KEKE-153508 format. One line per 8 residues: their letters; for each residue x, y, z of N, C-alpha, C. Coordinates in Angstrom, 1 decimal. Layout:
<pts>
A) X/Y/Z/X/Y/Z/X/Y/Z | ...
</pts>
This chain:
<pts>
XXXXXXXX) -31.4/-81.7/-5.1/-31.0/-81.2/-6.4/-29.7/-81.8/-6.9 | -28.8/-82.1/-6.0/-27.5/-82.6/-6.4/-26.8/-83.2/-5.2 | -25.6/-83.9/-5.5/-24.8/-84.4/-4.5/-23.4/-83.8/-4.7 | -22.8/-83.4/-3.6/-21.5/-82.8/-3.7/-20.5/-83.5/-2.7 | -19.4/-84.1/-3.2/-18.4/-84.7/-2.3/-17.6/-83.6/-1.6 | -17.5/-83.7/-0.3/-16.8/-82.7/0.5/-15.5/-83.2/1.0 | -15.1/-84.4/0.8/-13.9/-85.0/1.3/-14.0/-85.2/2.8 | -12.8/-85.2/3.5/-12.8/-85.4/4.9/-13.4/-84.3/5.7
XXXXXXXX) -14.2/-84.6/6.6/-14.9/-83.6/7.4/-14.9/-84.1/8.9 | -14.7/-83.1/9.8/-14.9/-83.4/11.2/-16.3/-83.3/11.5 | -17.0/-84.4/11.7/-18.5/-84.4/11.8/-18.8/-84.3/13.3 | -19.6/-83.3/13.7/-20.0/-83.2/15.2/-20.8/-84.5/15.5 | -20.4/-85.2/16.5/-21.0/-86.5/16.9/-22.5/-86.3/17.1 | -23.0/-85.2/17.7/-24.4/-85.0/17.9/-25.2/-84.8/16.7 | -24.5/-84.5/15.5/-25.2/-84.3/14.3/-25.3/-85.6/13.4 | -24.7/-86.7/13.9/-24.9/-88.0/13.3/-26.2/-88.6/13.8
XXXXXXXX) -27.2/-88.7/13.0/-28.6/-89.0/13.5/-29.1/-90.3/13.0 | -28.5/-90.9/12.0/-29.1/-92.1/11.4/-28.1/-92.8/10.5 | -28.6/-93.9/9.9/-27.9/-94.7/8.9/-28.5/-94.5/7.6 | -27.6/-94.6/6.5/-28.1/-94.5/5.2/-28.9/-95.8/4.8 | -28.4/-96.9/5.4/-29.0/-98.2/5.0/-30.1/-98.6/6.1 | -31.3/-98.7/5.6/-32.4/-98.9/6.5/-32.3/-100.2/7.3 | -31.6/-101.2/6.8/-31.5/-102.5/7.5/-30.7/-102.4/8.8 | -29.9/-101.4/8.9/-29.1/-101.3/10.1/-29.9/-100.8/11.4
XXXXXXXX) -31.1/-100.4/11.2/-31.9/-100.0/12.3/-32.2/-101.1/13.3 | -32.0/-102.3/12.9/-32.3/-103.4/13.8/-31.1/-103.6/14.7 | -29.9/-103.1/14.4/-28.7/-103.3/15.2/-28.4/-102.1/16.1 | -29.0/-101.0/15.8/-28.6/-99.8/16.6/-29.9/-99.0/17.1 | -29.9/-98.6/18.3/-30.9/-97.7/18.8/-30.7/-96.3/18.1 | -31.7/-95.4/18.3/-31.6/-94.1/17.7/-30.3/-93.3/18.1 | -29.8/-93.6/19.3/-28.6/-92.9/19.8/-27.3/-93.7/19.4 | -27.5/-94.7/18.5/-26.4/-95.5/18.0/-25.9/-96.6/19.0
XXXXXXXX) -26.5/-96.7/20.1/-26.1/-97.8/21.0/-26.5/-99.1/20.5 | -25.7/-100.2/20.7/-26.0/-101.5/20.1/-27.3/-102.2/20.7 | -28.0/-102.9/19.9/-29.3/-103.5/20.3/-29.2/-105.0/20.4 | -28.3/-105.6/19.6/-28.2/-107.1/19.5/-27.6/-107.7/20.8 | -28.0/-109.0/21.0/-27.6/-109.7/22.2/-26.1/-109.8/22.3 | -25.6/-110.0/23.5/-24.2/-110.1/23.8/-23.5/-111.3/23.2 | -24.2/-112.4/22.9/-23.6/-113.6/22.3/-23.6/-113.6/20.8 | -23.9/-112.5/20.1/-23.9/-112.4/18.7/-22.6/-112.0/18.1
XXXXXXXX) -22.4/-112.3/16.8/-21.1/-111.9/16.2/-21.0/-110.4/16.2 | -22.1/-109.7/16.0/-22.1/-108.3/16.0/-21.5/-107.7/17.3 | -22.0/-108.3/18.5/-21.6/-107.9/19.8/-20.1/-108.1/20.0 | -19.6/-109.2/19.5/-18.1/-109.5/19.6/-17.3/-108.5/18.8 | -17.8/-108.2/17.6/-17.1/-107.1/16.8/-17.1/-105.8/17.5 | -18.2/-105.5/18.1/-18.4/-104.2/18.7/-17.4/-104.1/19.9 | -17.3/-105.2/20.7/-16.4/-105.2/21.9/-15.0/-105.1/21.5 | -14.6/-105.8/20.4/-13.3/-105.8/19.9/-12.9/-104.3/19.4
XXXXXXXX) -13.9/-103.7/18.8/-13.6/-102.3/18.4/-13.5/-101.4/19.6 | -14.2/-101.6/20.6/-14.0/-100.8/21.9/-12.6/-101.0/22.4 | -12.1/-102.2/22.4/-10.7/-102.5/22.9/-9.7/-101.8/22.0 | -9.9/-101.8/20.7/-9.0/-101.2/19.7/-9.0/-99.7/19.9 | -10.2/-99.1/20.2/-10.2/-97.7/20.4/-9.5/-97.3/21.7 | -9.6/-98.1/22.7/-8.9/-97.7/24.0/-7.4/-97.9/23.8 | -7.0/-98.8/23.0/-5.5/-99.1/22.9/-4.8/-98.1/21.9 | -5.5/-97.9/20.8/-4.8/-97.1/19.7/-5.7/-96.0/19.1
XXXXXXXX) -7.0/-96.0/19.4/-7.9/-95.0/18.8/-8.4/-95.5/17.5 | -9.5/-94.9/17.1/-10.2/-95.2/15.8/-9.8/-94.2/14.8 | -9.1/-94.6/13.7/-8.5/-93.6/12.8/-9.1/-93.7/11.4 | -9.8/-94.8/11.1/-10.4/-95.0/9.7/-11.6/-94.1/9.6 | -11.7/-93.2/8.6/-12.9/-92.4/8.5/-14.1/-93.2/8.1 | -15.2/-92.8/8.6/-16.5/-93.4/8.1/-16.9/-92.8/6.8 | -17.9/-93.3/6.2/-18.5/-92.7/5.0/-19.9/-92.3/5.3 | -20.2/-91.1/5.0/-21.5/-90.6/5.4/-22.1/-89.6/4.4
XXXXXXXX) -23.4/-89.4/4.5/-24.1/-88.4/3.6/-24.7/-87.4/4.6 | -24.6/-86.1/4.1/-25.1/-85.0/4.9/-26.3/-84.4/4.2 | -27.3/-84.1/4.9/-28.5/-83.5/4.4/-29.0/-82.5/5.5 | -29.0/-81.2/5.1/-29.5/-80.1/6.0/-28.8/-80.2/7.4 | -27.5/-80.3/7.4/-26.7/-80.3/8.7/-26.9/-81.6/9.5 | -27.5/-82.6/8.9/-27.6/-83.9/9.6/-26.9/-85.0/8.8 | -26.3/-85.9/9.5/-25.4/-86.9/8.9/-26.0/-88.3/9.0 | -25.9/-89.1/7.9/-26.4/-90.5/7.9/-25.3/-91.4/7.4
XXXXXXXX) -25.0/-92.4/8.2/-23.8/-93.3/8.0/-24.0/-94.3/6.9 | -23.1/-94.4/6.0/-23.2/-95.5/5.0/-22.2/-96.6/5.4 | -21.0/-96.3/5.8/-20.1/-97.3/6.3/-19.4/-96.8/7.6 | -19.4/-97.6/8.6/-18.8/-97.2/9.8/-19.7/-97.1/11.0 | -20.9/-97.7/10.9/-21.9/-97.6/12.0/-21.3/-98.0/13.3 | -20.6/-99.1/13.4/-20.0/-99.6/14.6/-19.0/-98.6/15.2 | -18.2/-98.0/14.2/-17.2/-97.0/14.7/-17.9/-95.8/15.3 | -19.0/-95.3/14.7/-19.8/-94.2/15.3/-20.4/-94.6/16.6
XXXXXXXX) -20.9/-95.9/16.7/-21.5/-96.4/18.0/-20.5/-96.3/19.1 | -19.3/-96.9/18.8/-18.2/-96.9/19.8/-17.8/-95.5/20.2 | -17.6/-94.6/19.3/-17.1/-93.3/19.6/-18.2/-92.5/20.3 | -19.5/-92.7/20.0/-20.5/-92.1/20.8/-20.6/-92.6/22.2 | -20.3/-93.9/22.3/-20.3/-94.6/23.7/-19.3/-93.9/24.6 | -18.1/-93.6/24.0/-17.0/-93.0/24.7/-17.1/-91.4/24.7 | -18.3/-90.9/24.2/-18.6/-89.5/24.2/-17.6/-88.6/23.5 | -17.2/-89.1/22.3/-16.3/-88.3/21.4/-17.1/-87.1/20.9
XXXXXXXX) -16.4/-86.0/20.8/-17.1/-84.8/20.3/-17.3/-84.8/18.8 | -16.4/-85.5/18.0/-16.6/-85.5/16.6/-16.1/-86.8/16.0 | -16.5/-87.1/14.8/-16.1/-88.3/14.1/-15.6/-87.9/12.7 | -14.4/-88.4/12.3/-13.9/-88.0/11.0/-14.6/-88.9/9.9 | -15.0/-88.2/8.8/-15.7/-89.0/7.8/-15.5/-88.4/6.4 | -15.6/-89.3/5.4/-15.7/-88.8/4.0/-17.2/-88.6/3.7 | -17.5/-87.3/3.4/-18.9/-86.9/3.4/-19.3/-86.5/2.0 | -20.5/-86.9/1.7/-21.2/-86.4/0.5/-22.4/-85.6/0.9
XXXXXXXX) -22.5/-84.4/0.4/-23.6/-83.5/0.7/-24.7/-83.7/-0.3 | -26.0/-83.9/0.3/-27.2/-84.0/-0.6/-27.8/-82.6/-0.5 | -27.9/-81.9/-1.6/-28.4/-80.5/-1.6/-29.9/-80.5/-1.8 | -30.6/-79.9/-0.9/-32.1/-79.8/-1.1/-32.4/-78.8/-2.1 | -33.6/-79.0/-2.7/-34.1/-78.0/-3.7/-34.4/-76.7/-2.9 | -34.1/-75.6/-3.5/-34.3/-74.3/-2.8/-35.8/-74.0/-2.7 | -36.2/-73.5/-1.5/-37.5/-72.9/-1.4/-37.4/-71.8/-0.3 | -38.5/-71.2/0.0/-38.4/-70.0/0.8/-38.7/-70.2/2.3
XXXXXXXX) -38.6/-71.5/2.7/-38.7/-71.8/4.1/-37.5/-71.3/4.9 | -37.6/-70.9/6.1/-36.5/-70.4/6.9/-35.4/-71.4/7.0 | -35.7/-72.7/7.1/-34.7/-73.8/7.3/-33.8/-73.9/6.0 | -34.5/-73.9/4.9/-33.7/-74.0/3.6/-32.9/-72.8/3.3 | -33.5/-71.6/3.6/-32.8/-70.4/3.3/-31.5/-70.3/4.2 | -31.6/-70.7/5.5/-30.5/-70.7/6.4/-29.4/-71.7/5.9 | -29.9/-72.9/5.4/-29.0/-73.9/4.9/-28.2/-73.4/3.7 | -28.9/-72.8/2.8/-28.2/-72.2/1.6/-27.2/-71.2/2.0
XXXXXXXX) -27.5/-70.4/3.0/-26.5/-69.4/3.5/-25.3/-70.2/4.1 | -25.6/-71.2/4.8/-24.5/-72.0/5.4/-23.6/-72.6/4.2 | -24.2/-73.1/3.2/-23.5/-73.7/2.1/-22.6/-72.7/1.4 | -23.0/-71.4/1.4/-22.2/-70.4/0.8/-20.9/-70.1/1.6 | -21.1/-70.2/2.9/-20.0/-69.8/3.8/-19.1/-71.1/4.2 | -19.6/-72.3/4.0/-18.8/-73.4/4.4/-17.4/-73.5/3.8 | -17.2/-73.2/2.5/-15.9/-73.2/1.9/-14.9/-72.2/2.7 | -15.5/-71.2/3.3/-14.7/-70.2/4.0/-14.4/-70.7/5.4
XXXXXXXX) -15.4/-71.2/6.1/-15.2/-71.5/7.6/-14.8/-73.0/7.8 | -15.2/-73.9/6.9/-14.8/-75.3/7.0/-15.2/-75.9/8.3 | -16.3/-75.7/8.8/-16.8/-76.4/10.0/-18.3/-76.5/10.0 | -18.8/-77.6/10.5/-20.2/-77.9/10.7/-20.7/-77.6/12.1 | -19.8/-77.2/13.0/-20.2/-77.0/14.4/-21.0/-75.8/14.6 | -20.7/-74.7/13.8/-21.3/-73.4/14.0/-22.6/-73.3/13.3 | -23.7/-73.4/14.0/-25.0/-73.2/13.3/-25.8/-72.1/14.0 | -26.7/-71.5/13.2/-27.5/-70.3/13.7/-29.0/-70.5/13.4
XXXXXXXX) -29.8/-69.6/14.0/-31.2/-69.7/13.7/-31.7/-68.4/13.0 | -30.8/-67.4/12.8/-31.2/-66.2/12.2/-30.4/-65.9/10.9 | -31.1/-65.5/9.8/-30.5/-65.2/8.6/-29.4/-64.1/8.8 | -28.4/-64.2/8.0/-27.3/-63.1/8.1/-26.3/-63.4/9.1 | -26.4/-64.5/9.9/-25.5/-64.7/11.0/-24.1/-65.0/10.5 | -24.0/-65.8/9.4/-22.6/-66.2/9.0/-21.9/-64.9/8.5 | -22.6/-64.0/7.9/-21.9/-62.8/7.5/-21.5/-61.9/8.7 | -22.3/-61.9/9.7/-22.0/-61.2/10.9/-20.8/-61.8/11.6
XXXXXXXX) -20.7/-63.2/11.5/-19.6/-63.9/12.1/-18.3/-63.5/11.4 | -18.4/-63.5/10.1/-17.2/-63.1/9.3/-16.7/-61.7/9.7 | -17.6/-60.8/9.9/-17.2/-59.4/10.3/-16.6/-59.5/11.7 | -17.2/-60.2/12.6/-16.7/-60.3/14.0/-15.4/-60.9/14.1 | -15.1/-61.8/13.1/-13.7/-62.4/13.1/-12.7/-61.6/12.4 | -13.1/-60.4/11.9/-12.2/-59.5/11.2/-11.9/-59.9/9.8 | -12.8/-60.7/9.2/-12.6/-61.2/7.9/-13.5/-60.4/6.8 | -13.0/-60.4/5.6/-13.7/-59.9/4.5/-14.9/-60.8/4.2
XXXXXXXX) -15.9/-60.3/3.4/-17.0/-61.2/3.1/-16.7/-62.5/2.5 | -15.6/-62.6/1.7/-15.3/-63.9/1.0/-13.9/-64.4/1.4 | -13.4/-63.9/2.6/-12.1/-64.3/3.1/-12.1/-65.6/3.8 | -11.2/-66.5/3.5/-11.2/-67.8/4.1/-10.5/-67.7/5.5 | -11.0/-68.6/6.4/-10.4/-68.7/7.8/-9.1/-69.5/7.7 | -8.1/-69.2/8.5/-6.9/-70.0/8.6/-7.2/-71.1/9.6 | -6.3/-72.1/9.7/-6.5/-73.2/10.7/-6.4/-72.6/12.1 | -5.7/-71.5/12.3/-5.6/-70.9/13.6/-6.9/-70.2/14.0
XXXXXXXX) -7.5/-69.5/13.0/-8.8/-68.9/13.2/-9.8/-70.0/13.7 | -9.9/-71.1/12.9/-10.8/-72.1/13.2/-10.6/-72.7/14.6 | -9.3/-73.0/14.9/-9.0/-73.6/16.2/-9.4/-72.6/17.4 | -9.2/-71.3/17.2/-9.5/-70.4/18.2/-11.0/-70.3/18.4 | -11.8/-70.2/17.4/-13.3/-70.0/17.5/-13.9/-71.3/18.0 | -13.4/-72.5/17.6/-14.0/-73.7/18.1/-13.6/-74.0/19.6 | -12.4/-73.6/20.0/-12.1/-73.7/21.4/-13.0/-72.8/22.3 | -13.2/-71.6/21.8/-14.2/-70.7/22.5/-15.6/-71.2/22.5
XXXXXXXX) -16.0/-71.8/21.3/-17.3/-72.4/21.2/-17.5/-73.5/22.3 | -16.5/-74.3/22.6/-16.6/-75.4/23.6/-16.9/-74.8/25.0 | -16.2/-73.7/25.3/-16.4/-73.0/26.6/-17.7/-72.4/26.7 | -18.2/-71.7/25.6/-19.5/-71.1/25.6/-20.6/-72.1/25.7 | -20.4/-73.3/25.0/-21.4/-74.4/25.1/-21.6/-74.8/26.6 | -20.5/-75.0/27.3/-20.5/-75.4/28.7/-21.3/-74.4/29.5 | -20.9/-73.1/29.3/-21.6/-72.1/30.1/-23.1/-71.9/29.8 | -23.4/-72.0/28.5/-24.8/-71.9/28.0/-25.6/-73.1/28.5
XXXXXXXX) -25.1/-74.3/28.5/-25.8/-75.5/29.0/-26.0/-75.4/30.5 | -25.0/-74.9/31.2/-25.2/-74.7/32.7/-26.3/-73.8/33.0 | -26.6/-72.8/32.1/-27.7/-71.9/32.3/-29.1/-72.4/31.8 | -29.1/-73.6/31.2/-30.3/-74.2/30.7/-30.5/-74.0/29.2 | -29.4/-73.6/28.5/-29.5/-73.4/27.1/-29.9/-74.6/26.3 | -29.6/-75.8/26.8/-30.0/-77.0/26.0/-31.5/-77.2/25.8 | -32.3/-76.4/26.6/-33.7/-76.5/26.5/-34.3/-75.4/25.6 | -33.4/-74.5/25.0/-33.9/-73.4/24.2/-33.6/-73.7/22.7
XXXXXXXX) -34.3/-72.9/21.9/-34.1/-73.0/20.5/-32.8/-72.4/20.0 | -32.3/-71.3/20.6/-31.1/-70.7/20.2/-29.9/-71.6/20.3 | -29.1/-71.6/19.3/-27.9/-72.5/19.3/-26.8/-71.9/20.0 | -25.8/-72.7/20.3/-24.5/-72.2/20.9/-23.9/-71.1/20.0 | -24.0/-71.4/18.6/-23.5/-70.4/17.7/-24.2/-69.0/17.8 | -25.5/-69.0/18.0/-26.3/-67.8/18.3/-25.7/-67.0/19.5 | -25.5/-67.7/20.6/-25.0/-67.1/21.8/-23.6/-66.6/21.6 | -22.8/-67.4/20.9/-21.4/-67.0/20.7/-21.4/-65.7/19.8
XXXXXXXX) -22.2/-65.6/18.9/-22.3/-64.4/18.0/-22.8/-63.2/18.8 | -23.7/-63.4/19.7/-24.1/-62.3/20.6/-22.9/-61.8/21.4 | -22.2/-62.7/22.0/-21.0/-62.3/22.8/-20.0/-61.5/21.9 | -19.8/-62.0/20.7/-18.8/-61.4/19.8/-19.2/-60.0/19.3 | -20.5/-59.7/19.5/-20.9/-58.3/19.1/-20.7/-57.3/20.2 | -20.4/-57.9/21.4/-20.1/-57.0/22.6/-18.7/-57.1/23.1 | -18.0/-58.2/22.8/-16.6/-58.4/23.3/-15.7/-58.9/22.2 | -14.5/-58.6/22.3/-13.5/-59.1/21.3/-13.2/-60.5/21.6
XXXXXXXX) -12.6/-61.2/20.6/-12.1/-62.6/20.8/-11.2/-62.7/21.9 | -10.3/-61.7/22.0/-9.2/-61.7/23.1/-9.9/-61.6/24.5 | -10.9/-60.8/24.6/-11.6/-60.7/25.9/-12.3/-62.0/26.3 | -12.9/-62.6/25.3/-13.7/-63.8/25.6/-12.7/-65.0/25.9 | -11.6/-65.1/25.1/-10.7/-66.2/25.3/-10.0/-66.1/26.7 | -9.8/-64.9/27.2/-9.2/-64.7/28.5/-10.1/-64.9/29.6 | -11.4/-64.9/29.4/-12.4/-65.0/30.4/-12.4/-66.4/31.0 | -12.6/-66.5/32.3/-12.7/-67.8/33.0/-14.1/-68.4/32.7
XXXXXXXX) -14.3/-69.7/32.9/-15.6/-70.3/32.7/-16.7/-69.6/33.5 | -16.4/-69.2/34.7/-17.4/-68.5/35.5/-17.7/-67.1/35.0 | -16.7/-66.4/34.5/-16.9/-65.1/33.9/-17.7/-65.2/32.6 | -17.4/-66.2/31.8/-18.2/-66.4/30.5/-19.7/-66.7/30.9 | -19.9/-67.5/31.9/-21.3/-67.7/32.3/-22.0/-66.4/32.8 | -21.3/-65.6/33.5/-21.8/-64.3/33.9/-22.2/-63.4/32.7 | -21.3/-63.4/31.7/-21.5/-62.6/30.5/-22.8/-63.1/29.8 | -23.0/-64.4/29.7/-24.1/-64.9/29.0/-25.4/-64.6/29.8
XXXXXXXX) -25.3/-64.8/31.2/-26.4/-64.5/32.0/-26.9/-63.0/31.9 | -25.9/-62.1/31.7/-26.2/-60.7/31.5/-27.0/-60.4/30.2 | -26.8/-61.3/29.3/-27.4/-61.2/28.0/-28.7/-62.1/27.8 | -29.1/-62.6/29.0/-30.2/-63.7/28.9/-31.4/-63.2/28.2 | -31.8/-61.9/28.4/-33.0/-61.4/27.8/-32.9/-61.5/26.2 | -31.7/-61.2/25.8/-31.4/-61.2/24.3/-31.4/-62.7/23.8 | -30.9/-63.6/24.7/-30.9/-65.0/24.3/-32.3/-65.5/24.2 | -33.2/-65.1/25.1/-34.6/-65.5/25.1/-35.3/-64.9/23.9
XXXXXXXX) -34.9/-63.7/23.5/-35.5/-63.0/22.3/-35.2/-63.8/21.0 | -34.1/-64.6/21.0/-33.8/-65.4/19.8/-34.8/-66.5/19.6 | -35.6/-66.8/20.6/-36.6/-67.8/20.4/-37.7/-67.3/19.4 | -37.8/-66.0/19.3/-38.8/-65.4/18.4/-38.2/-65.3/17.0 | -39.1/-65.1/16.0/-38.7/-64.9/14.6/-38.4/-63.4/14.3 | -38.6/-62.5/15.3/-38.3/-61.1/15.0/-36.8/-60.9/15.1 | -36.3/-59.9/14.4/-34.9/-59.5/14.5/-34.5/-59.1/15.9 | -33.3/-59.4/16.3/-32.9/-59.1/17.6/-31.9/-57.9/17.6
XXXXXXXX) -32.2/-57.0/18.5/-31.3/-55.8/18.7/-30.6/-55.9/20.0 | -29.2/-56.0/20.0/-28.5/-56.1/21.2/-28.0/-54.7/21.7 | -28.3/-54.4/22.9/-27.8/-53.1/23.4/-26.3/-53.2/23.7 | -25.5/-52.3/23.2/-24.1/-52.3/23.5/-23.7/-51.3/24.5 | -24.6/-50.8/25.3/-24.3/-49.9/26.4/-24.9/-50.4/27.7 | -24.1/-50.3/28.8/-24.7/-50.8/30.1/-25.9/-50.0/30.4 | -26.8/-50.7/31.1/-28.1/-50.0/31.5/-27.8/-48.9/32.4 | -28.5/-47.8/32.3/-28.4/-46.6/33.2/-28.9/-47.0/34.5
XXXXXXXX) -28.3/-46.6/35.6/-28.8/-46.9/37.0/-30.1/-46.2/37.2 | -31.0/-46.8/37.8/-32.4/-46.3/38.1/-32.2/-45.0/38.9 | -32.9/-44.0/38.6/-32.9/-42.7/39.4/-33.6/-42.9/40.7 | -33.0/-42.5/41.8/-33.6/-42.5/43.1/-34.7/-41.5/43.2 | -35.8/-41.9/43.6/-36.9/-41.0/43.8/-36.7/-40.0/44.9 | -37.2/-38.8/44.8/-37.0/-37.7/45.7/-37.4/-38.2/47.1 | -38.6/-38.8/47.3/-39.0/-39.2/48.6/-38.1/-40.2/49.2 | -37.5/-41.1/48.4/-36.6/-42.1/48.9/-35.3/-41.5/49.4
XXXX) -34.9/-40.4/48.9/-33.7/-39.7/49.4/-34.0/-38.9/50.7 | -35.3/-38.4/50.9/-35.6/-37.6/52.0/-36.0/-38.5/53.2 | -36.9/-39.5/52.9/-37.4/-40.2/54.0/-36.5/-41.4/54.3 | -36.5/-41.9/55.6/-35.6/-43.0/56.0/-36.2/-44.3/55.3
</pts>
């Protein structure tokens, strides 16, 4: 429908999935690793950029287009390639959003919900699979419906996100449909931010494991109800108490 310039954005590296210029596909594999031979000019530039990154870092933003939470590089493909090679979590870029025409599909409805909340949360890292999740996140963060996050709010939730991602992945979450954001929101419905940030990595993994049935339920399109009370202990049968 339209294009919206967003300015500088911290782009999650895993969300950079392609190039805007079709001709670049001969130089990069789908994961942005270089394809051309080692004796080419391209390979020399790529190696020089690797050395520059190790010595002083890559600071020049790329130029990219975003469509439905996926990013396509217009300028800076080699920078993305090098940063992905060194497993950077994010890439700074000047981003233009390409807005899809609205329709009633779940993907587009979720994306329009994200666009509404993006000016408040200012991050692309938090994604969900259930409608209404961004509003529930606002409430869990103690924010009003249209209240913007502070830099401290964003730093706290993204730090927690990284720990939840590690714990969720260790339990096999990378093979499931539910996103890290979904799991983080489940945790925030049961625990405060303070409780979660003080938890050790092992304790976080135990908390997620205890919610695993709810995590699996997120694979369905039905609404999820999370129990906020511990399960009652099973009643011992009379014969089990009498007989050895």
